[in-house]
N, C-alpha and C positions, 0 to 999 in steps of 0.2 A: 460748648454747652448749648448754644442756640440750635445747632444742628441736631443734637440729641433730643432736644425738646420737640423739634419738628418731626423727627422720625417717630418719637413716642406717640405724638398726636395722630400721625398718619396711621400707625398701627392700631390705636384705640378706635379711630373712626372706622377703619376697614372692618373690624370685627363687631362693631356695634349693631344691635338688633333693632335700634330705634331709627326711624326716619325723621326728617325735619318736622313732618306734620304730627308725629307722635310726641316729639318734644314740645311742640306748640300746644298740644292738648294738655300736656303735663303742667304747663304754666297757667292752666285755667282757661285756655282758649282765648286769651287776650292778646291783641296785637301790640307789638312794641316796635316803634320805628327804629330800625337798626341801620347804622351807617358805618362805612369803612373809613378808618383813619389810615393814611398812607404817607409816603415821603413828600408828596406834592401839596398843593393848595387844596386840601380835601374838604374844607368847611366853608364853601363859598356862599351858602344860603343857610346860615345858622339858626334862623327862627322858623323856617318853613315847616319843620317837623311838628311843632306845637299846633299850628293852624290845621295841618293835615290830619293829625290824630284826633283833634276835636271835631272836625268836620266829618271824619269817617264814622265816629260814634253817633253823631246826630243823624246822618243821612243813611246809614246802613244798620244792620243788626249786629255788626262786629263791635265788640267792646275793645277799647284800646286803653293802654296805660299812658298817662300824660308824662312821659319821660322818654328821653332818647337814649338808646343803647349805642355807645360808640365802641367799635371793636377794631382790633388789628389782627393781622395774621401772625402767629397762629393761635389767637385767643379761643378758648373753648366756647365762649359765649357766641361766637360766630354761628355755631350749629344749633343755637336755641331759637332761631327765627327762620321762617320760610321765605323771608323777603329782606334783601340786602340792597342798600342804596350806595352808589358811588357817584360823587359829584366832583367837579373841578373846572378850571378855566385855563390851565396851562399844562405844559408837558411835565412829566414826572419820571423818576427813576424806575427802571424796569423791575418787575417782580422777579424774584429768583425762581429757579426751577422747582424748588421745594414749595415755595409759596403758591406757584401755579398749580401744583398737584393738590394742594389743600383746597383751592378754589374749585378745581374739577370735582373733587370729592364732595364738596358742599352741594354742587349742582346734581351730582349723582344721587345724593341723599334726598333730593326733592326741593332744594333751595332754588330761588329765582333771584337774579341780579338785575336791578334797574340802574342804568347809567344815564346821567344827565349832564350835558355840556353847558355849563353856565355862561360860557363866552358868547354863545349864540352866533358863532361864526363858522363858516365852512373852512375846513383845512386848518383848524386851530391846533396849537401844540397839544392840547388835551385830546383832541380827536385823533391825532397821529399816535399818541401813546396808548389810547384805548384800543385802536385797531390793531396795534402790535400785540397788545395783551390778549385780545380776543382770538387772534390767530393761534396763539400758544394754547389757550384754553380749549378751543374747538377747531382744530385744523381741518376736520372733515365737514364741519357745518359752519361756514363763514357767515358773516352778517349779510342779511338780505332784507329787502323791503317786506314789511308785514302787510299782507293783503287786507283790503277793506272787509273781506268776509270772515276774518279770523275772530275767534271767540273773545279775544281780549277787547275788541271794540264793542262788545255787547255783554261783557261780564257783569255790568250793573246798569250803566246808562247805555242807551243806543247812540253811539257816536257816529257822526257824519263827517266831521272834520278833525284833522290833526292840528293841535294847537300848542301854545306855550307862551312865555313872555314875549318871544319873537317867533316869527315863522321862517326859520332857516330852511327847513325841509317840510314838505306837505305829506310826510310819511314818517313812521317809526321804523327803525331797523331792529333786527333781532336774529338770534341764533336758535334755530329750531332743533331741539334734541329730543328724539322720540316724537310724541304727539303734541308737544307744546313748546313755546318759546321760553327757554331757560335764561336767556339774556335779552333784555329789551333796552334799546339805546335811543335817546332823544337828543337832538342837537338844538332844540328850541327853548332851552332854559325853562323847563316845566316848573321847577321849584321856585324860580324867580317870580312867578305869577302869584305866589302865596306870601311873599315876604312883606312884613309890616314893621313899622318902627314902634317905639314904646307908647306912642300916642294912638296907635291903631290905624295909622295911615299907611297905605301901600307905598313901599319904597321905590319900586320901579314902575314907570308909566306903562300903561297897556290898555288897549281897547277893552271895555268891560265885558262885551260879549266874548271876546277872545280869551279874557281871563277866566270867565265862567267855563268855557270849553276846556281850558287847561286844568281847571279844578276837577271837572268830570273825568278827564282822562287820567289824572292822578289816581282817583278812586278806582277806576276800572283796572288800572295796572295792579293795584294792591289786591283787589278782589280776584283778579286773574291768578295772582300768586297764591292766594289762599284756597281757591276753589277749582283751579285747573280749567279744563276745556269743556265741561259738561254743557255749557250754554251754546256750544256750537250747533247743537241739535235745534232745528227750526221749531220743534214742539214747544220750546220755552218762550218764543217770541211773543205770543199773545199775553202771557203772564207778565213779561217784562213791560210791555207797552201799557197794560192796565195799571201796573204799579207806578209808572212814571207820570201818569196823567194828574 
């Protein structure tokens, strides 16, 4: 029964005339923080989405819905958002070939995946599982360092540093498919910099300047998913600089 459902979804997606961005527009153009639930420890930063959505609305022109959409494969709702978050801190069961095909189709339809390793450690179990998954998703376009000149680092804020709750790597990794990165991977626990308790106190200690850089990077990644690469053109830089003063 599950296999039939997977095949039916693949057939429906293949012949759909709508891209991810069309579906996004049909929902009123509002951003919904969409996160993948999978077999492993998928919800390592359960409150970050609320802070991110609120900050996105305040700091940009993007309207966001104050709710989190949790999806699994092969949920139809996966294709309702141009931005999908995968978090974790340990290894997890491999996705099936059919599930990988659905993820590939999501990317082909215009979706972008942001992956955040909450462990903040090199060579973690989560890191190994993610790299195995990415090879299956994009065998011809493996993870690479995203250069400092990429549009993602100036999609909203002009970023000079790569940040997170911790600094495991001073770069982001990504899979470039076509003209943009369709998969962006941070090992710096970016979402951990947002986590607060019920009293409004940050849960994880972090240098405040570093935390601010992590927040800006989060917004840039979301804006990159929504707007693409148009700000790679230097003509936009004066406008961005004036906006950020």
